All heavy atoms as TSV, in Angstrom:
chain	resi	resn	atom	element	x	y	z
A	1	MET	N	N	-19.263	8.932	16.375
A	1	MET	CA	C	-18.830	9.087	17.744
A	1	MET	C	C	-17.931	7.908	18.120
A	1	MET	O	O	-18.243	6.760	17.856
A	1	MET	CB	C	-20.027	9.159	18.668
A	1	MET	CG	C	-19.654	9.167	20.130
A	1	MET	SD	S	-21.077	9.381	21.175
A	1	MET	CE	C	-20.759	11.031	21.696
A	2	ASP	N	N	-16.849	8.217	18.735
A	2	ASP	CA	C	-15.877	7.215	19.157
A	2	ASP	C	C	-16.377	6.537	20.438
A	2	ASP	O	O	-16.680	7.209	21.418
A	2	ASP	CB	C	-14.536	7.912	19.385
A	2	ASP	CG	C	-13.431	6.943	19.672
A	2	ASP	OD1	O	-13.612	5.739	19.402
A	2	ASP	OD2	O	-12.393	7.390	20.162
A	3	PRO	N	N	-16.468	5.211	20.443
A	3	PRO	CA	C	-16.966	4.538	21.652
A	3	PRO	C	C	-16.056	4.729	22.862
A	3	PRO	O	O	-16.523	4.737	23.996
A	3	PRO	CB	C	-17.048	3.067	21.246
A	3	PRO	CG	C	-16.285	2.935	19.999
A	3	PRO	CD	C	-16.194	4.282	19.361
A	4	ASP	N	N	-14.747	4.890	22.631
A	4	ASP	CA	C	-13.841	5.104	23.755
A	4	ASP	C	C	-14.079	6.462	24.407
A	4	ASP	O	O	-13.989	6.598	25.618
A	4	ASP	CB	C	-12.382	4.995	23.310
A	4	ASP	CG	C	-11.979	3.550	23.072
A	4	ASP	OD1	O	-12.609	2.644	23.667
A	4	ASP	OD2	O	-11.052	3.318	22.290
A	5	SER	N	N	-14.368	7.477	23.602
A	5	SER	CA	C	-14.655	8.799	24.162
A	5	SER	C	C	-15.918	8.757	25.012
A	5	SER	O	O	-15.970	9.361	26.079
A	5	SER	CB	C	-14.828	9.827	23.046
A	5	SER	OG	O	-13.648	9.958	22.314
A	6	PHE	N	N	-16.916	8.046	24.529
A	6	PHE	CA	C	-18.147	7.900	25.288
A	6	PHE	C	C	-17.874	7.179	26.602
A	6	PHE	O	O	-18.362	7.576	27.664
A	6	PHE	CB	C	-19.181	7.125	24.463
A	6	PHE	CG	C	-20.476	6.892	25.186
A	6	PHE	CD1	C	-21.367	7.935	25.378
A	6	PHE	CD2	C	-20.785	5.648	25.685
A	6	PHE	CE1	C	-22.557	7.728	26.063
A	6	PHE	CE2	C	-21.962	5.434	26.368
A	6	PHE	CZ	C	-22.854	6.475	26.554
A	7	ARG	N	N	-17.041	6.152	26.539
A	7	ARG	CA	C	-16.687	5.393	27.736
A	7	ARG	C	C	-15.960	6.268	28.755
A	7	ARG	O	O	-16.221	6.184	29.956
A	7	ARG	CB	C	-15.810	4.221	27.328
A	7	ARG	CG	C	-15.419	3.339	28.448
A	7	ARG	CD	C	-14.642	2.159	27.945
A	7	ARG	NE	N	-13.802	1.669	29.007
A	7	ARG	CZ	C	-12.708	1.000	28.845
A	7	ARG	NH1	N	-12.295	0.727	27.645
A	7	ARG	NH2	N	-12.015	0.583	29.870
A	8	LEU	N	N	-15.065	7.120	28.276
A	8	LEU	CA	C	-14.349	8.019	29.180
A	8	LEU	C	C	-15.307	8.976	29.872
A	8	LEU	O	O	-15.175	9.223	31.067
A	8	LEU	CB	C	-13.293	8.811	28.418
A	8	LEU	CG	C	-12.055	8.047	27.974
A	8	LEU	CD1	C	-11.170	8.941	27.126
A	8	LEU	CD2	C	-11.301	7.517	29.169
A	9	ARG	N	N	-16.263	9.515	29.127
A	9	ARG	CA	C	-17.222	10.443	29.734
A	9	ARG	C	C	-18.091	9.749	30.768
A	9	ARG	O	O	-18.379	10.311	31.829
A	9	ARG	CB	C	-18.089	11.087	28.657
A	9	ARG	CG	C	-17.345	12.192	27.925
A	9	ARG	CD	C	-18.236	12.907	26.977
A	9	ARG	NE	N	-18.168	12.091	25.756
A	9	ARG	CZ	C	-19.095	12.024	24.830
A	9	ARG	NH1	N	-20.187	12.718	24.938
A	9	ARG	NH2	N	-18.940	11.277	23.766
A	10	VAL	N	N	-18.518	8.521	30.472
A	10	VAL	CA	C	-19.352	7.786	31.427
A	10	VAL	C	C	-18.568	7.452	32.686
A	10	VAL	O	O	-19.059	7.628	33.804
A	10	VAL	CB	C	-19.920	6.502	30.771
A	10	VAL	CG1	C	-20.547	5.590	31.801
A	10	VAL	CG2	C	-20.933	6.858	29.705
A	11	LEU	N	N	-17.329	6.988	32.514
A	11	LEU	CA	C	-16.514	6.660	33.683
A	11	LEU	C	C	-16.215	7.887	34.527
A	11	LEU	O	O	-16.101	7.794	35.750
A	11	LEU	CB	C	-15.206	6.001	33.244
A	11	LEU	CG	C	-15.335	4.563	32.777
A	11	LEU	CD1	C	-14.000	4.067	32.231
A	11	LEU	CD2	C	-15.802	3.674	33.905
A	12	TRP	N	N	-16.083	9.034	33.892
A	12	TRP	CA	C	-15.799	10.254	34.645
A	12	TRP	C	C	-16.989	10.648	35.513
A	12	TRP	O	O	-16.830	11.147	36.620
A	12	TRP	CB	C	-15.433	11.386	33.689
A	12	TRP	CG	C	-15.048	12.628	34.404
A	12	TRP	CD1	C	-15.769	13.776	34.499
A	12	TRP	CD2	C	-13.842	12.858	35.146
A	12	TRP	NE1	N	-15.091	14.692	35.245
A	12	TRP	CE2	C	-13.906	14.164	35.655
A	12	TRP	CE3	C	-12.728	12.086	35.422
A	12	TRP	CZ2	C	-12.885	14.702	36.433
A	12	TRP	CZ3	C	-11.720	12.627	36.187
A	12	TRP	CH2	C	-11.808	13.928	36.678
A	13	LYS	N	N	-18.205	10.393	35.031
A	13	LYS	CA	C	-19.393	10.810	35.768
A	13	LYS	C	C	-19.860	9.795	36.811
A	13	LYS	O	O	-20.667	10.122	37.659
A	13	LYS	CB	C	-20.525	11.098	34.787
A	13	LYS	CG	C	-20.226	12.317	33.945
A	13	LYS	CD	C	-21.368	12.686	33.061
A	13	LYS	CE	C	-20.923	13.815	32.170
A	13	LYS	NZ	N	-21.703	14.984	32.305
A	14	LEU	N	N	-19.348	8.570	36.739
A	14	LEU	CA	C	-19.748	7.572	37.719
A	14	LEU	C	C	-19.255	7.962	39.111
A	14	LEU	O	O	-18.127	8.426	39.268
A	14	LEU	CB	C	-19.147	6.209	37.362
A	14	LEU	CG	C	-19.820	5.432	36.256
A	14	LEU	CD1	C	-19.042	4.150	35.990
A	14	LEU	CD2	C	-21.243	5.099	36.609
A	15	PRO	N	N	-20.100	7.752	40.111
A	15	PRO	CA	C	-19.653	8.071	41.481
A	15	PRO	C	C	-18.672	7.006	41.970
A	15	PRO	O	O	-18.976	5.824	41.983
A	15	PRO	CB	C	-20.948	8.050	42.293
A	15	PRO	CG	C	-21.883	7.220	41.499
A	15	PRO	CD	C	-21.481	7.353	40.063
A	16	GLN	N	N	-17.478	7.462	42.307
A	16	GLN	CA	C	-16.439	6.598	42.851
A	16	GLN	C	C	-15.623	7.409	43.833
A	16	GLN	O	O	-15.688	8.637	43.853
A	16	GLN	CB	C	-15.484	6.113	41.756
A	16	GLN	CG	C	-16.053	5.125	40.808
A	16	GLN	CD	C	-15.020	4.725	39.770
A	16	GLN	OE1	O	-14.061	5.430	39.525
A	16	GLN	NE2	N	-15.234	3.588	39.168
A	17	LEU	N	N	-14.828	6.715	44.602
A	17	LEU	CA	C	-13.881	7.421	45.452
A	17	LEU	C	C	-12.857	8.108	44.562
A	17	LEU	O	O	-12.447	7.546	43.550
A	17	LEU	CB	C	-13.181	6.438	46.391
A	17	LEU	CG	C	-14.070	5.765	47.431
A	17	LEU	CD1	C	-13.285	4.699	48.170
A	17	LEU	CD2	C	-14.611	6.787	48.402
A	18	PRO	N	N	-12.460	9.329	44.894
A	18	PRO	CA	C	-11.553	10.074	44.014
A	18	PRO	C	C	-10.233	9.362	43.729
A	18	PRO	O	O	-9.770	9.342	42.598
A	18	PRO	CB	C	-11.307	11.378	44.763
A	18	PRO	CG	C	-12.435	11.512	45.710
A	18	PRO	CD	C	-12.874	10.127	46.037
A	19	ARG	N	N	-9.628	8.764	44.732
A	19	ARG	CA	C	-8.345	8.082	44.508
A	19	ARG	C	C	-8.499	6.886	43.576
A	19	ARG	O	O	-7.635	6.612	42.754
A	19	ARG	CB	C	-7.728	7.645	45.823
A	19	ARG	CG	C	-7.266	8.817	46.646
A	19	ARG	CD	C	-6.629	8.360	47.927
A	19	ARG	NE	N	-6.379	9.475	48.798
A	19	ARG	CZ	C	-5.245	10.150	48.847
A	19	ARG	NH1	N	-4.268	9.813	48.069
A	19	ARG	NH2	N	-5.110	11.156	49.675
A	20	LYS	N	N	-9.609	6.183	43.700
A	20	LYS	CA	C	-9.864	5.046	42.821
A	20	LYS	C	C	-10.081	5.521	41.385
A	20	LYS	O	O	-9.591	4.902	40.434
A	20	LYS	CB	C	-11.076	4.272	43.319
A	20	LYS	CG	C	-11.328	2.992	42.577
A	20	LYS	CD	C	-12.440	2.202	43.214
A	20	LYS	CE	C	-12.639	0.898	42.486
A	20	LYS	NZ	N	-13.678	0.086	43.105
A	21	LYS	N	N	-10.780	6.621	41.239
A	21	LYS	CA	C	-11.021	7.177	39.914
A	21	LYS	C	C	-9.707	7.642	39.281
A	21	LYS	O	O	-9.463	7.422	38.100
A	21	LYS	CB	C	-12.002	8.344	39.997
A	21	LYS	CG	C	-12.454	8.852	38.637
A	21	LYS	CD	C	-13.430	10.001	38.769
A	21	LYS	CE	C	-14.794	9.504	39.111
A	21	LYS	NZ	N	-15.837	10.538	38.998
A	22	ILE	N	N	-8.849	8.253	40.080
A	22	ILE	CA	C	-7.550	8.708	39.577
A	22	ILE	C	C	-6.735	7.509	39.097
A	22	ILE	O	O	-6.173	7.528	38.000
A	22	ILE	CB	C	-6.786	9.486	40.660
A	22	ILE	CG1	C	-7.477	10.819	40.939
A	22	ILE	CG2	C	-5.341	9.725	40.240
A	22	ILE	CD1	C	-6.960	11.531	42.173
A	23	ARG	N	N	-6.676	6.475	39.902
A	23	ARG	CA	C	-5.902	5.287	39.523
A	23	ARG	C	C	-6.464	4.636	38.261
A	23	ARG	O	O	-5.718	4.157	37.416
A	23	ARG	CB	C	-5.871	4.298	40.670
A	23	ARG	CG	C	-4.986	4.756	41.799
A	23	ARG	CD	C	-4.801	3.679	42.846
A	23	ARG	NE	N	-4.014	4.198	43.940
A	23	ARG	CZ	C	-4.505	4.492	45.137
A	23	ARG	NH1	N	-5.776	4.294	45.399
A	23	ARG	NH2	N	-3.724	4.970	46.084
A	24	ARG	N	N	-7.777	4.612	38.138
A	24	ARG	CA	C	-8.393	4.011	36.945
A	24	ARG	C	C	-8.032	4.822	35.697
A	24	ARG	O	O	-7.695	4.257	34.661
A	24	ARG	CB	C	-9.903	3.945	37.105
A	24	ARG	CG	C	-10.574	3.404	35.844
A	24	ARG	CD	C	-12.016	3.186	36.047
A	24	ARG	NE	N	-12.144	1.954	36.840
A	24	ARG	CZ	C	-13.284	1.405	37.165
A	24	ARG	NH1	N	-14.400	1.983	36.823
A	24	ARG	NH2	N	-13.333	0.300	37.849
A	25	PHE	N	N	-8.074	6.144	35.807
A	25	PHE	CA	C	-7.748	6.972	34.648
A	25	PHE	C	C	-6.259	6.920	34.323
A	25	PHE	O	O	-5.874	7.016	33.158
A	25	PHE	CB	C	-8.227	8.410	34.851
A	25	PHE	CG	C	-9.625	8.620	34.344
A	25	PHE	CD1	C	-10.713	8.290	35.128
A	25	PHE	CD2	C	-9.855	9.128	33.086
A	25	PHE	CE1	C	-12.000	8.459	34.662
A	25	PHE	CE2	C	-11.131	9.298	32.607
A	25	PHE	CZ	C	-12.217	8.964	33.396
A	26	ILE	N	N	-5.401	6.750	35.317
A	26	ILE	CA	C	-3.973	6.567	35.050
A	26	ILE	C	C	-3.761	5.268	34.275
A	26	ILE	O	O	-3.019	5.229	33.289
A	26	ILE	CB	C	-3.163	6.565	36.364
A	26	ILE	CG1	C	-3.131	7.964	36.974
A	26	ILE	CG2	C	-1.737	6.078	36.109
A	26	ILE	CD1	C	-2.507	8.004	38.352
A	27	ALA	N	N	-4.426	4.205	34.713
A	27	ALA	CA	C	-4.297	2.915	34.030
A	27	ALA	C	C	-4.816	3.000	32.597
A	27	ALA	O	O	-4.206	2.441	31.671
A	27	ALA	CB	C	-5.043	1.836	34.803
A	28	MET	N	N	-5.919	3.702	32.415
A	28	MET	CA	C	-6.458	3.856	31.059
A	28	MET	C	C	-5.513	4.685	30.196
A	28	MET	O	O	-5.335	4.399	29.014
A	28	MET	CB	C	-7.847	4.486	31.119
A	28	MET	CG	C	-8.884	3.544	31.670
A	28	MET	SD	S	-10.491	4.310	31.898
A	28	MET	CE	C	-10.878	4.807	30.255
A	29	GLY	N	N	-4.911	5.722	30.777
A	29	GLY	CA	C	-3.937	6.519	30.038
A	29	GLY	C	C	-2.740	5.691	29.614
A	29	GLY	O	O	-2.251	5.815	28.485
A	30	ASP	N	N	-2.283	4.816	30.505
A	30	ASP	CA	C	-1.171	3.920	30.164
A	30	ASP	C	C	-1.566	2.974	29.033
A	30	ASP	O	O	-0.771	2.701	28.130
A	30	ASP	CB	C	-0.739	3.117	31.384
A	30	ASP	CG	C	-0.092	3.972	32.454
A	30	ASP	OD1	O	0.339	5.108	32.148
A	30	ASP	OD2	O	-0.009	3.502	33.605
A	31	LYS	N	N	-2.797	2.484	29.093
A	31	LYS	CA	C	-3.274	1.574	28.050
A	31	LYS	C	C	-3.335	2.285	26.701
A	31	LYS	O	O	-2.868	1.756	25.689
A	31	LYS	CB	C	-4.653	1.023	28.407
A	31	LYS	CG	C	-5.199	0.035	27.388
A	31	LYS	CD	C	-6.599	-0.377	27.725
A	31	LYS	CE	C	-7.514	0.569	26.998
A	31	LYS	NZ	N	-8.908	0.215	26.975
A	32	TYR	N	N	-3.898	3.491	26.686
A	32	TYR	CA	C	-3.989	4.235	25.430
A	32	TYR	C	C	-2.603	4.599	24.896
A	32	TYR	O	O	-2.365	4.562	23.693
A	32	TYR	CB	C	-4.823	5.504	25.596
A	32	TYR	CG	C	-6.305	5.232	25.683
A	32	TYR	CD1	C	-7.071	5.782	26.707
A	32	TYR	CD2	C	-6.947	4.442	24.756
A	32	TYR	CE1	C	-8.426	5.536	26.799
A	32	TYR	CE2	C	-8.293	4.188	24.834
A	32	TYR	CZ	C	-9.036	4.737	25.850
A	32	TYR	OH	O	-10.372	4.489	25.935
A	33	ARG	N	N	-1.676	4.921	25.798
A	33	ARG	CA	C	-0.312	5.247	25.353
A	33	ARG	C	C	0.352	4.023	24.730
A	33	ARG	O	O	1.042	4.125	23.718
A	33	ARG	CB	C	0.512	5.777	26.512
A	33	ARG	CG	C	1.911	6.194	26.081
A	33	ARG	CD	C	2.658	6.851	27.173
A	33	ARG	NE	N	2.305	8.270	27.173
A	33	ARG	CZ	C	2.681	9.123	28.088
A	33	ARG	NH1	N	3.418	8.720	29.104
A	33	ARG	NH2	N	2.343	10.381	28.009
A	34	SER	N	N	0.156	2.857	25.316
A	34	SER	CA	C	0.766	1.644	24.764
A	34	SER	C	C	0.150	1.276	23.417
A	34	SER	O	O	0.811	0.674	22.575
A	34	SER	CB	C	0.640	0.476	25.740
A	34	SER	OG	O	-0.701	0.060	25.856
A	35	LEU	N	N	-1.116	1.650	23.208
A	35	LEU	CA	C	-1.768	1.395	21.922
A	35	LEU	C	C	-1.422	2.449	20.871
A	35	LEU	O	O	-1.787	2.309	19.719
A	35	LEU	CB	C	-3.292	1.345	22.098
A	35	LEU	CG	C	-3.833	0.170	22.902
A	35	LEU	CD1	C	-5.335	0.329	23.131
A	35	LEU	CD2	C	-3.543	-1.135	22.193
A	36	GLY	N	N	-0.745	3.514	21.300
A	36	GLY	CA	C	-0.326	4.544	20.355
A	36	GLY	C	C	-1.281	5.714	20.234
A	36	GLY	O	O	-1.108	6.565	19.375
A	37	ASN	N	N	-2.291	5.781	21.086
A	37	ASN	CA	C	-3.258	6.876	21.036
A	37	ASN	C	C	-2.872	7.913	22.097
A	37	ASN	O	O	-3.414	7.933	23.204
A	37	ASN	CB	C	-4.667	6.330	21.274
A	37	ASN	CG	C	-5.724	7.311	20.885
A	37	ASN	OD1	O	-5.457	8.504	20.778
A	37	ASN	ND2	N	-6.923	6.813	20.678
A	38	GLU	N	N	-1.934	8.765	21.740
A	38	GLU	CA	C	-1.370	9.727	22.690
A	38	GLU	C	C	-2.400	10.780	23.128
A	38	GLU	O	O	-2.372	11.240	24.263
A	38	GLU	CB	C	-0.152	10.398	22.077
A	38	GLU	CG	C	0.661	11.206	23.038
A	38	GLU	CD	C	1.292	10.382	24.145
A	38	GLU	OE1	O	1.630	9.217	23.913
A	38	GLU	OE2	O	1.445	10.921	25.257
A	39	ALA	N	N	-3.310	11.168	22.235
A	39	ALA	CA	C	-4.298	12.195	22.576
A	39	ALA	C	C	-5.215	11.733	23.714
A	39	ALA	O	O	-5.480	12.483	24.659
A	39	ALA	CB	C	-5.124	12.556	21.348
A	40	LYS	N	N	-5.693	10.508	23.632
A	40	LYS	CA	C	-6.568	9.994	24.692
A	40	LYS	C	C	-5.791	9.744	25.974
A	40	LYS	O	O	-6.319	9.914	27.072
A	40	LYS	CB	C	-7.270	8.729	24.235
A	40	LYS	CG	C	-8.367	9.035	23.256
A	40	LYS	CD	C	-9.220	7.866	22.996
A	40	LYS	CE	C	-10.254	8.290	21.970
A	40	LYS	NZ	N	-11.050	7.204	21.510
A	41	ALA	N	N	-4.538	9.348	25.841
A	41	ALA	CA	C	-3.710	9.155	27.031
A	41	ALA	C	C	-3.539	10.489	27.752
A	41	ALA	O	O	-3.672	10.554	28.983
A	41	ALA	CB	C	-2.353	8.579	26.643
A	42	GLN	N	N	-3.267	11.562	27.014
A	42	GLN	CA	C	-3.112	12.875	27.628
A	42	GLN	C	C	-4.414	13.342	28.265
A	42	GLN	O	O	-4.403	13.987	29.315
A	42	GLN	CB	C	-2.625	13.903	26.598
A	42	GLN	CG	C	-1.198	13.681	26.167
A	42	GLN	CD	C	-0.230	13.756	27.331
A	42	GLN	OE1	O	-0.369	14.580	28.230
A	42	GLN	NE2	N	0.754	12.862	27.322
A	43	LEU	N	N	-5.542	13.032	27.631
A	43	LEU	CA	C	-6.844	13.382	28.210
A	43	LEU	C	C	-7.039	12.681	29.556
A	43	LEU	O	O	-7.440	13.311	30.537
A	43	LEU	CB	C	-7.971	13.004	27.247
A	43	LEU	CG	C	-9.390	13.218	27.761
A	43	LEU	CD1	C	-9.680	14.703	27.907
A	43	LEU	CD2	C	-10.389	12.558	26.842
A	44	CYS	N	N	-6.727	11.396	29.610
A	44	CYS	CA	C	-6.853	10.646	30.868
A	44	CYS	C	C	-5.923	11.206	31.935
A	44	CYS	O	O	-6.320	11.379	33.090
A	44	CYS	CB	C	-6.545	9.174	30.634
A	44	CYS	SG	S	-7.794	8.301	29.688
A	45	TYR	N	N	-4.686	11.506	31.543
A	45	TYR	CA	C	-3.725	12.043	32.507
A	45	TYR	C	C	-4.139	13.428	33.001
A	45	TYR	O	O	-4.011	13.734	34.178
A	45	TYR	CB	C	-2.330	12.115	31.899
A	45	TYR	CG	C	-1.704	10.769	31.616
A	45	TYR	CD1	C	-0.862	10.592	30.537
A	45	TYR	CD2	C	-1.940	9.665	32.429
A	45	TYR	CE1	C	-0.270	9.372	30.268
A	45	TYR	CE2	C	-1.367	8.433	32.167
A	45	TYR	CZ	C	-0.526	8.297	31.090
A	45	TYR	OH	O	0.055	7.086	30.839
A	46	SER	N	N	-4.654	14.260	32.108
A	46	SER	CA	C	-5.038	15.613	32.538
A	46	SER	C	C	-6.241	15.579	33.479
A	46	SER	O	O	-6.285	16.325	34.460
A	46	SER	CB	C	-5.324	16.500	31.329
A	46	SER	OG	O	-6.478	16.072	30.656
A	47	ARG	N	N	-7.200	14.709	33.201
A	47	ARG	CA	C	-8.348	14.591	34.109
A	47	ARG	C	C	-7.914	14.060	35.469
A	47	ARG	O	O	-8.379	14.513	36.512
A	47	ARG	CB	C	-9.413	13.688	33.504
A	47	ARG	CG	C	-10.158	14.377	32.399
A	47	ARG	CD	C	-11.456	13.736	32.157
A	47	ARG	NE	N	-12.232	14.544	31.220
A	47	ARG	CZ	C	-13.421	14.230	30.837
A	47	ARG	NH1	N	-13.993	13.137	31.283
A	47	ARG	NH2	N	-14.072	15.004	29.994
A	48	SER	N	N	-7.006	13.105	35.450
A	48	SER	CA	C	-6.484	12.573	36.711
A	48	SER	C	C	-5.739	13.643	37.489
A	48	SER	O	O	-5.870	13.749	38.699
A	48	SER	CB	C	-5.535	11.402	36.443
A	48	SER	OG	O	-6.212	10.357	35.820
A	49	MET	N	N	-4.964	14.446	36.763
A	49	MET	CA	C	-4.187	15.512	37.411
A	49	MET	C	C	-5.124	16.541	38.047
A	49	MET	O	O	-4.893	16.976	39.177
A	49	MET	CB	C	-3.273	16.182	36.388
A	49	MET	CG	C	-2.396	17.260	36.968
A	49	MET	SD	S	-1.142	16.653	38.073
A	49	MET	CE	C	0.069	16.136	36.896
A	50	ASP	N	N	-6.169	16.925	37.345
A	50	ASP	CA	C	-7.129	17.889	37.897
A	50	ASP	C	C	-7.767	17.362	39.185
A	50	ASP	O	O	-7.859	18.078	40.178
A	50	ASP	CB	C	-8.223	18.209	36.879
A	50	ASP	CG	C	-7.724	18.993	35.694
A	50	ASP	OD1	O	-6.635	19.606	35.798
A	50	ASP	OD2	O	-8.419	18.998	34.658
A	51	LEU	N	N	-8.185	16.128	39.140
A	51	LEU	CA	C	-8.819	15.534	40.316
A	51	LEU	C	C	-7.823	15.384	41.462
A	51	LEU	O	O	-8.157	15.653	42.612
A	51	LEU	CB	C	-9.435	14.179	39.954
A	51	LEU	CG	C	-10.292	13.511	41.005
A	51	LEU	CD1	C	-11.436	14.423	41.441
A	51	LEU	CD2	C	-10.839	12.203	40.484
A	52	ALA	N	N	-6.600	14.997	41.151
A	52	ALA	CA	C	-5.579	14.838	42.193
A	52	ALA	C	C	-5.265	16.179	42.855
A	52	ALA	O	O	-5.063	16.248	44.062
A	52	ALA	CB	C	-4.313	14.231	41.605
A	53	LYS	N	N	-5.237	17.249	42.069
A	53	LYS	CA	C	-4.985	18.566	42.656
A	53	LYS	C	C	-6.167	19.022	43.502
A	53	LYS	O	O	-5.983	19.668	44.526
A	53	LYS	CB	C	-4.688	19.579	41.554
A	53	LYS	CG	C	-3.309	19.408	40.974
A	53	LYS	CD	C	-3.023	20.438	39.912
A	53	LYS	CE	C	-1.633	20.242	39.349
A	53	LYS	NZ	N	-1.320	21.180	38.283
A	54	ASN	N	N	-7.375	18.688	43.077
A	54	ASN	CA	C	-8.564	19.083	43.841
A	54	ASN	C	C	-8.624	18.409	45.206
A	54	ASN	O	O	-9.069	19.022	46.171
A	54	ASN	CB	C	-9.838	18.762	43.061
A	54	ASN	CG	C	-10.084	19.741	41.951
A	54	ASN	OD1	O	-9.539	20.839	41.944
A	54	ASN	ND2	N	-10.899	19.346	40.994
A	55	ILE	N	N	-8.198	17.160	45.275
A	55	ILE	CA	C	-8.255	16.463	46.565
A	55	ILE	C	C	-6.912	16.512	47.291
A	55	ILE	O	O	-6.762	15.908	48.340
A	55	ILE	CB	C	-8.733	15.006	46.409
A	55	ILE	CG1	C	-7.723	14.161	45.630
A	55	ILE	CG2	C	-10.098	14.935	45.792
A	55	ILE	CD1	C	-7.982	12.677	45.744
A	56	ARG	N	N	-5.959	17.209	46.715
A	56	ARG	CA	C	-4.620	17.403	47.303
A	56	ARG	C	C	-3.889	16.083	47.546
A	56	ARG	O	O	-3.308	15.860	48.599
A	56	ARG	CB	C	-4.725	18.197	48.591
A	56	ARG	CG	C	-5.224	19.594	48.364
A	56	ARG	CD	C	-5.267	20.366	49.664
A	56	ARG	NE	N	-5.776	21.706	49.431
A	56	ARG	CZ	C	-7.013	22.077	49.739
A	56	ARG	NH1	N	-7.831	21.219	50.294
A	56	ARG	NH2	N	-7.403	23.317	49.516
A	57	ALA	N	N	-3.941	15.214	46.561
A	57	ALA	CA	C	-3.243	13.933	46.617
A	57	ALA	C	C	-1.847	14.121	46.028
A	57	ALA	O	O	-1.630	13.955	44.839
A	57	ALA	CB	C	-4.011	12.868	45.855
A	58	VAL	N	N	-0.907	14.483	46.876
A	58	VAL	CA	C	0.442	14.829	46.430
A	58	VAL	C	C	1.138	13.633	45.781
A	58	VAL	O	O	1.784	13.768	44.740
A	58	VAL	CB	C	1.277	15.375	47.619
A	58	VAL	CG1	C	2.696	15.660	47.195
A	58	VAL	CG2	C	0.626	16.614	48.183
A	59	HIS	N	N	1.002	12.463	46.373
A	59	HIS	CA	C	1.667	11.278	45.829
A	59	HIS	C	C	1.186	10.991	44.405
A	59	HIS	O	O	1.991	10.711	43.512
A	59	HIS	CB	C	1.402	10.074	46.739
A	59	HIS	CG	C	1.993	8.808	46.221
A	59	HIS	ND1	N	1.289	7.944	45.433
A	59	HIS	CD2	C	3.227	8.273	46.350
A	59	HIS	CE1	C	2.054	6.929	45.111
A	59	HIS	NE2	N	3.241	7.092	45.658
A	60	LEU	N	N	-0.114	11.042	44.198
A	60	LEU	CA	C	-0.651	10.764	42.868
A	60	LEU	C	C	-0.303	11.877	41.882
A	60	LEU	O	O	-0.085	11.616	40.701
A	60	LEU	CB	C	-2.165	10.561	42.946
A	60	LEU	CG	C	-2.603	9.307	43.697
A	60	LEU	CD1	C	-4.105	9.310	43.904
A	60	LEU	CD2	C	-2.165	8.063	42.966
A	61	THR	N	N	-0.219	13.114	42.349
A	61	THR	CA	C	0.173	14.221	41.485
A	61	THR	C	C	1.596	14.028	40.986
A	61	THR	O	O	1.876	14.209	39.796
A	61	THR	CB	C	0.050	15.561	42.233
A	61	THR	OG1	O	-1.283	15.702	42.725
A	61	THR	CG2	C	0.367	16.724	41.321
A	62	LYS	N	N	2.496	13.625	41.875
A	62	LYS	CA	C	3.885	13.383	41.467
A	62	LYS	C	C	3.979	12.206	40.502
A	62	LYS	O	O	4.755	12.233	39.550
A	62	LYS	CB	C	4.753	13.128	42.694
A	62	LYS	CG	C	4.985	14.371	43.516
A	62	LYS	CD	C	5.860	14.082	44.703
A	62	LYS	CE	C	6.067	15.340	45.526
A	62	LYS	NZ	N	6.921	15.099	46.694
A	63	LYS	N	N	3.187	11.183	40.732
A	63	LYS	CA	C	3.162	10.014	39.859
A	63	LYS	C	C	2.715	10.423	38.454
A	63	LYS	O	O	3.293	10.000	37.458
A	63	LYS	CB	C	2.212	8.980	40.455
A	63	LYS	CG	C	2.200	7.646	39.803
A	63	LYS	CD	C	1.278	6.730	40.597
A	63	LYS	CE	C	1.312	5.331	40.113
A	63	LYS	NZ	N	0.427	4.458	40.885
A	64	LEU	N	N	1.701	11.269	38.389
A	64	LEU	CA	C	1.205	11.740	37.098
A	64	LEU	C	C	2.212	12.643	36.387
A	64	LEU	O	O	2.367	12.570	35.171
A	64	LEU	CB	C	-0.117	12.487	37.282
A	64	LEU	CG	C	-1.336	11.612	37.435
A	64	LEU	CD1	C	-2.484	12.400	38.011
A	64	LEU	CD2	C	-1.695	11.028	36.114
A	65	GLU	N	N	2.891	13.495	37.138
A	65	GLU	CA	C	3.873	14.376	36.532
A	65	GLU	C	C	5.000	13.586	35.887
A	65	GLU	O	O	5.499	13.958	34.820
A	65	GLU	CB	C	4.432	15.342	37.565
A	65	GLU	CG	C	3.451	16.419	37.944
A	65	GLU	CD	C	3.933	17.301	39.081
A	65	GLU	OE1	O	4.963	16.971	39.714
A	65	GLU	OE2	O	3.261	18.311	39.357
A	66	ARG	N	N	5.392	12.470	36.506
A	66	ARG	CA	C	6.431	11.625	35.899
A	66	ARG	C	C	5.954	11.006	34.607
A	66	ARG	O	O	6.701	10.866	33.647
A	66	ARG	CB	C	6.839	10.520	36.870
A	66	ARG	CG	C	7.751	10.978	37.975
A	66	ARG	CD	C	8.344	9.781	38.694
A	66	ARG	NE	N	7.319	8.860	39.172
A	66	ARG	CZ	C	6.905	8.786	40.441
A	66	ARG	NH1	N	7.432	9.570	41.355
A	66	ARG	NH2	N	5.987	7.917	40.796
A	67	ARG	N	N	4.681	10.633	34.549
A	67	ARG	CA	C	4.145	10.004	33.337
A	67	ARG	C	C	3.939	11.013	32.202
A	67	ARG	O	O	4.108	10.677	31.048
A	67	ARG	CB	C	2.835	9.323	33.649
A	67	ARG	CG	C	3.045	8.017	34.370
A	67	ARG	CD	C	1.841	7.137	34.182
A	67	ARG	NE	N	2.130	5.791	34.594
A	67	ARG	CZ	C	1.857	5.296	35.780
A	67	ARG	NH1	N	1.299	6.052	36.685
A	67	ARG	NH2	N	2.150	4.050	36.058
A	68	VAL	N	N	3.554	12.213	32.541
A	68	VAL	CA	C	3.253	13.208	31.510
A	68	VAL	C	C	4.540	13.697	30.843
A	68	VAL	O	O	4.569	13.974	29.661
A	68	VAL	CB	C	2.450	14.379	32.117
A	68	VAL	CG1	C	2.303	15.518	31.136
A	68	VAL	CG2	C	1.082	13.893	32.551
A	69	ARG	N	N	5.622	13.775	31.603
A	69	ARG	CA	C	6.892	14.227	31.028
A	69	ARG	C	C	7.394	13.336	29.963
A	69	ARG	O	O	7.134	12.430	29.481
A	69	ARG	CB	C	7.963	14.327	32.094
A	69	ARG	CG	C	7.891	15.611	32.827
A	69	ARG	CD	C	9.093	15.815	33.693
A	69	ARG	NE	N	8.686	15.594	35.075
A	69	ARG	CZ	C	9.414	14.988	35.988
A	69	ARG	NH1	N	10.582	14.522	35.699
A	69	ARG	NH2	N	8.980	14.847	37.202
């Protein structure tokens, strides 16, 4: 089992404000992308995108769309 995958699952389940959680997952996606792990970066971005759409955070959705492209 990959410790980073476990960490992502734990962070996803922790109770936090949605915007803070989105920003944290965006930062983690950027970190994974800079390390060359594109699969985990896409996972972080997709989870952030889902949450941003659920809470209707248009600004964060646009920010994520720029990063995913």
